[in-house]
C-alpha positions in Angstrom: -28.6 -67.0 59.0 -28.2 -65.9 55.4 -28.2 -62.2 56.3 -26.0 -62.8 59.4 -23.4 -64.5 57.2 -23.5 -61.6 54.7 -23.2 -59.0 57.4 -20.3 -60.8 58.9 -18.6 -60.9 55.6 -19.1 -57.2 55.0 -17.8 -56.4 58.5 -14.7 -58.5 57.7 -14.1 -56.5 54.6 -14.6 -53.2 56.4 -12.0 -54.2 59.0 -9.5 -54.9 56.2 -10.3 -51.6 54.5 -10.0 -49.6 57.8 -6.6 -51.1 58.6 -5.3 -50.1 55.1 -7.6 -47.5 53.6 -5.7 -46.9 50.3 -4.6 -50.5 49.6 -6.3 -52.3 46.8 -7.3 -55.9 47.5 -4.9 -58.1 45.7 -5.6 -61.4 44.0 -3.2 -63.1 46.4 -5.1 -62.0 49.5 -7.7 -64.4 50.9 -11.1 -63.9 49.4 -14.5 -64.6 50.9 -15.5 -68.2 51.0 -18.8 -68.8 49.3 -21.5 -71.0 50.7 -24.7 -72.4 49.2 -27.6 -70.1 50.3 -30.6 -71.6 51.9 -34.1 -71.0 50.4 -35.8 -67.9 51.8 -38.8 -65.8 51.1 -36.6 -63.5 49.0 -36.1 -66.2 46.5 -39.8 -66.8 46.0 -40.8 -64.5 43.2 -44.1 -62.7 43.1 -46.2 -64.0 40.2 -46.0 -60.8 38.2 -42.8 -59.3 39.7 -40.4 -57.6 37.3 -37.1 -59.3 36.9 -34.1 -57.6 38.6 -30.6 -57.5 37.1 -27.9 -56.2 39.3 -24.8 -54.6 37.8 -21.8 -52.7 39.2 -20.1 -49.6 37.5 -22.2 -47.0 35.7 -21.0 -47.7 32.1 -21.8 -51.4 32.5 -25.2 -50.5 34.0 -26.1 -48.3 31.1 -25.0 -50.8 28.5 -27.2 -53.5 30.1 -30.1 -51.0 30.5 -30.1 -50.3 26.8 -30.6 -54.0 26.1 -33.0 -54.6 29.0 -35.2 -51.6 28.3 -38.4 -51.4 30.3 -38.8 -55.2 30.4 -36.3 -55.6 33.3 -35.2 -53.5 36.3 -31.5 -52.9 36.1 -29.8 -51.6 39.3 -26.1 -50.6 39.6 -24.7 -50.8 43.1 -21.4 -48.8 42.6 -22.4 -45.1 42.7 -20.9 -42.8 40.1 -17.8 -41.0 41.3 -16.9 -43.9 43.5 -13.5 -45.6 43.2 -14.5 -48.9 41.9 -11.1 -50.5 42.6 -11.5 -50.0 46.4 -15.3 -50.3 46.5 -16.6 -52.6 49.3 -20.3 -53.6 49.3 -22.3 -52.2 52.2 -24.9 -53.9 54.3 -27.6 -52.1 52.2 -26.4 -54.0 49.1 -27.2 -57.4 50.7 -30.9 -57.4 50.0 -30.3 -56.1 46.4 -27.9 -59.0 45.7 -30.2 -61.5 47.4 -33.2 -60.4 45.3 -31.3 -60.4 42.0 -32.5 -62.7 39.2 -29.2 -62.1 37.3 -25.9 -60.4 38.3 -23.6 -59.0 35.7 -20.2 -57.6 36.7 -17.1 -56.5 34.8 -14.7 -59.0 36.2 -10.9 -59.0 35.7 -10.6 -58.7 39.5 -12.4 -55.4 39.6 -15.3 -56.4 41.9 -13.9 -59.3 43.9 -15.6 -58.4 47.2 -19.0 -57.8 45.5 -18.7 -61.1 43.6 -17.8 -63.0 46.8 -20.7 -61.5 48.6 -23.1 -62.1 45.7 -22.1 -65.8 45.6 -22.8 -66.1 49.4 -26.1 -64.4 49.5 -27.8 -64.8 46.1 -30.6 -67.3 45.3 -29.3 -70.6 44.1 -30.7 -70.2 40.6 -29.2 -66.7 40.1 -26.3 -66.6 37.7 -23.3 -64.3 38.2 -21.4 -63.5 34.9 -18.1 -61.6 34.6 -18.4 -60.0 31.2 -14.8 -59.1 30.8 -13.8 -62.8 31.1 -16.1 -63.6 28.2 -14.7 -60.7 26.1 -11.0 -61.2 26.1 -8.7 -64.1 27.0 -6.0 -63.9 29.6 -3.2 -63.4 27.0 -5.0 -60.2 26.0 -4.9 -58.7 29.5 -3.1 -55.4 29.8 -0.7 -54.8 32.7 0.5 -51.3 33.0 1.5 -48.5 35.4 -1.5 -48.7 37.7 -1.8 -52.5 37.3 1.7 -54.0 37.2 1.9 -57.7 36.3 3.7 -58.6 39.5 0.6 -57.7 41.5 -1.6 -60.1 39.4 -4.5 -57.8 38.7 -4.9 -56.7 35.1 -6.3 -53.4 34.0 -10.1 -54.0 34.1 -11.3 -51.0 32.0 -12.4 -52.9 29.0 -15.6 -50.9 28.4 -13.6 -47.8 27.4 -12.8 -49.6 24.2 -16.0 -49.4 22.1 -15.3 -52.7 20.4 -15.4 -54.4 23.9 -18.6 -52.4 24.8 -20.2 -54.0 21.7 -19.3 -57.4 23.1 -20.7 -56.4 26.5 -24.0 -55.5 24.8 -24.1 -58.8 22.9 -23.4 -60.7 26.2 -26.1 -58.8 28.0 -28.6 -59.8 25.2 -27.5 -63.4 25.5 -27.8 -63.6 29.3 -31.1 -61.7 29.4 -32.6 -64.0 26.8 -31.5 -67.0 28.8 -33.1 -65.5 31.9 -36.3 -64.4 30.1 -36.8 -66.4 26.9 -40.1 -64.7 26.0 -38.3 -61.4 25.8 -35.6 -62.6 23.3 -37.0 -60.8 20.3 -37.2 -57.6 22.4 -33.6 -57.9 23.6 -32.4 -58.7 20.1 -34.2 -55.6 18.7 -32.6 -53.4 21.3 -29.2 -54.9 20.7 -29.5 -54.3 17.0 -30.4 -50.6 17.5 -27.8 -50.1 20.2 -25.0 -51.7 18.2 -25.7 -49.2 15.4 -25.0 -46.4 17.8 -21.9 -48.1 19.2 -20.7 -48.6 15.6 -21.2 -44.9 15.0 -19.2 -44.1 18.1 -16.4 -46.4 16.9 -16.2 -44.7 13.5 -16.2 -41.2 15.1 -13.5 -42.2 17.5 -11.3 -43.3 14.6 -12.0 -40.0 12.8 -11.2 -38.0 15.9 -7.9 -39.9 16.4 -7.0 -39.3 12.8 -7.5 -35.6 13.2 -4.9 -35.4 16.1 -1.3 -34.9 14.9 0.5 -38.2 15.2 3.1 -36.7 17.6 0.3 -35.8 20.0 -1.4 -39.2 20.2 0.0 -39.8 23.6 -1.8 -40.1 27.0 -0.6 -39.3 30.5 -3.5 -39.8 32.8 -3.9 -39.8 36.6 -5.4 -43.3 36.7 -4.5 -45.9 34.1 -7.9 -46.6 32.5 -7.2 -46.0 28.8 -5.0 -49.0 28.0 -7.5 -51.0 26.0 -8.8 -47.8 24.2 -5.2 -46.9 23.3 -4.4 -50.3 22.0 -7.5 -50.3 19.7 -7.2 -46.7 18.4 -3.4 -46.4 18.0 -2.6 -44.2 20.9 0.4 -44.5 23.3 -0.1 -44.4 27.0 3.1 -42.9 28.3 2.4 -43.1 32.0 0.0 -42.8 34.9 0.3 -40.4 37.8 -1.3 -42.6 40.4 1.0 -45.4 41.7 -0.2 -49.0 41.7 -0.6 -48.8 45.5 -3.5 -46.3 44.8 -1.8 -43.8 47.1 -0.9 -40.3 46.1 2.4 -40.0 44.2 5.4 -38.8 46.2 7.8 -36.0 45.2 10.0 -38.4 43.3 7.1 -39.6 41.2 6.0 -36.1 40.4 9.5 -35.0 39.4 9.9 -38.1 37.2 6.5 -37.6 35.4 7.2 -33.9 35.0 10.5 -34.6 33.2 8.7 -37.3 31.1 6.1 -34.8 29.9 8.7 -32.3 29.0 10.7 -34.9 27.1 7.8 -36.5 25.2 6.3 -33.1 24.4 2.7 -34.0 24.9 0.6 -30.9 25.0 -1.8 -32.0 27.8 -2.2 -34.4 30.6 -5.6 -35.8 31.7 -7.0 -36.2 35.2 -9.9 -38.2 36.5 -13.4 -37.5 37.7 -12.8 -39.7 40.8 -9.5 -38.4 42.0 -8.3 -35.0 43.1 -6.8 -33.1 40.3 -4.3 -31.1 42.3 -1.3 -33.2 41.4 -1.8 -33.3 37.7 -2.2 -29.5 37.8 1.1 -29.3 39.6 2.8 -31.5 37.0 1.1 -29.5 34.2 2.3 -26.2 35.6 5.9 -27.4 36.0 5.9 -28.9 32.5 4.0 -25.9 31.0 1.2 -28.1 29.4 -2.6 -28.1 29.7 -4.7 -30.3 31.9 -8.2 -31.7 31.6 -10.3 -34.3 33.2 -11.7 -37.4 31.4 -14.1 -40.0 32.8 -14.1 -43.8 32.7 -17.0 -44.7 35.0 -19.0 -41.5 35.7 -21.6 -40.5 33.1 -22.0 -36.8 32.3 -25.0 -34.7 33.3 -26.1 -37.0 36.1 -29.7 -37.8 36.5 -31.5 -40.9 37.8 -28.8 -43.3 36.9 -30.9 -46.4 37.4 -34.1 -45.1 35.8 -33.5 -45.2 32.1 -36.7 -43.2 31.3 -35.5 -40.2 33.3 -32.0 -39.9 32.0 -30.6 -36.9 30.3 -29.6 -38.0 26.7 -26.0 -37.2 27.6 -26.1 -39.3 30.8 -25.1 -42.5 29.0 -22.1 -44.6 28.2 -22.0 -43.1 24.7 -22.4 -39.7 26.2 -19.4 -40.3 28.4 -17.2 -41.4 25.6 -18.4 -38.5 23.4 -17.4 -36.1 26.1 -14.0 -37.8 26.4 -13.4 -37.5 22.7 -14.2 -33.8 22.7 -11.8 -33.3 25.7 -9.0 -35.3 24.1 -9.3 -33.7 20.7 -9.5 -30.2 22.0 -6.4 -30.6 24.1 -4.3 -32.6 21.7 -4.9 -30.6 18.5 -7.7 -32.6 17.0 -11.2 -31.8 15.8 -13.8 -32.1 18.6 -16.6 -31.0 16.3 -16.5 -34.4 14.7 -18.3 -35.8 17.8 -21.3 -33.6 17.3 -23.1 -36.0 14.9 -23.2 -38.8 17.5 -26.6 -39.7 19.0 -25.7 -40.2 22.7 -29.2 -41.1 23.9 -30.4 -44.5 25.0 -32.2 -46.7 22.4 -35.2 -47.2 24.6 -37.3 -44.7 26.6 -38.1 -41.0 26.0 -34.5 -40.1 25.4 -34.1 -42.6 22.5 -35.4 -40.2 19.9 
């Protein structure tokens, strides 16, 4: 019955998605009703089985993995390069969520279908935590071009702000310690080491921003994912190419943005690893500026994303942000070489050296 319910819920979501493929699920739309799961063999742990923590987007998965180390299995269910805003869990995710000992998601309405499914299928003792809701209060939410206030969904990209990534790491250590008290010292040691690297990232970010001429500290991106970063590091987000409907911009939008780029005088606009870059190239050509792609939820030099011991030292959250800093600095007149001293590797496993 438990799996039948989950499959029914997923099919309902897919029907909604197929009827409106580019429409983001809004907070005002009906969400899945959760029900208390019955006990099943999936909830009966093997005596020496490794704990399983399920996460969502790749940066969150990597942050949690740095704290969990090799003591816990961490599995992200949103594949890199996937649009996390329109992601719907598939039937193959049902067992993963059902077997989870702990589920950590971003929150701020980013993964509503996944959270609803998790609450309907998880074991009764499994906790689901939305890290973003523990990191900032509602009055600190950002509403912007891609996430207008009238639609009710705030910008959820907290992790791009390194200060918030630090909070995510602290929360991961807290929730992992609650789940696995004997591992508390291990998690706290990993947290201490990881916070040192995040602190270095924060300092380098401020140095890179300071190296960019003040008149160039402006961002026009395809998708509005840099709001919390801009607020922390004294940048101005002047617009986003993608409308809040998540559809492609029309000719009027393109014309308006082209004129805005010309008026503001920003030397470059930035695309996304998830969305086609044809439109920003069109705007850049018309405005006679450069274009480059940044990333907000795809880690560079992809390897085994869920196996921390196999990862390339660049294929990390810090590696993603280091690559972004180089791209932003190189295109806005700053000093990308300042990023070179960052250690982007994980703090545990062979790539931690």
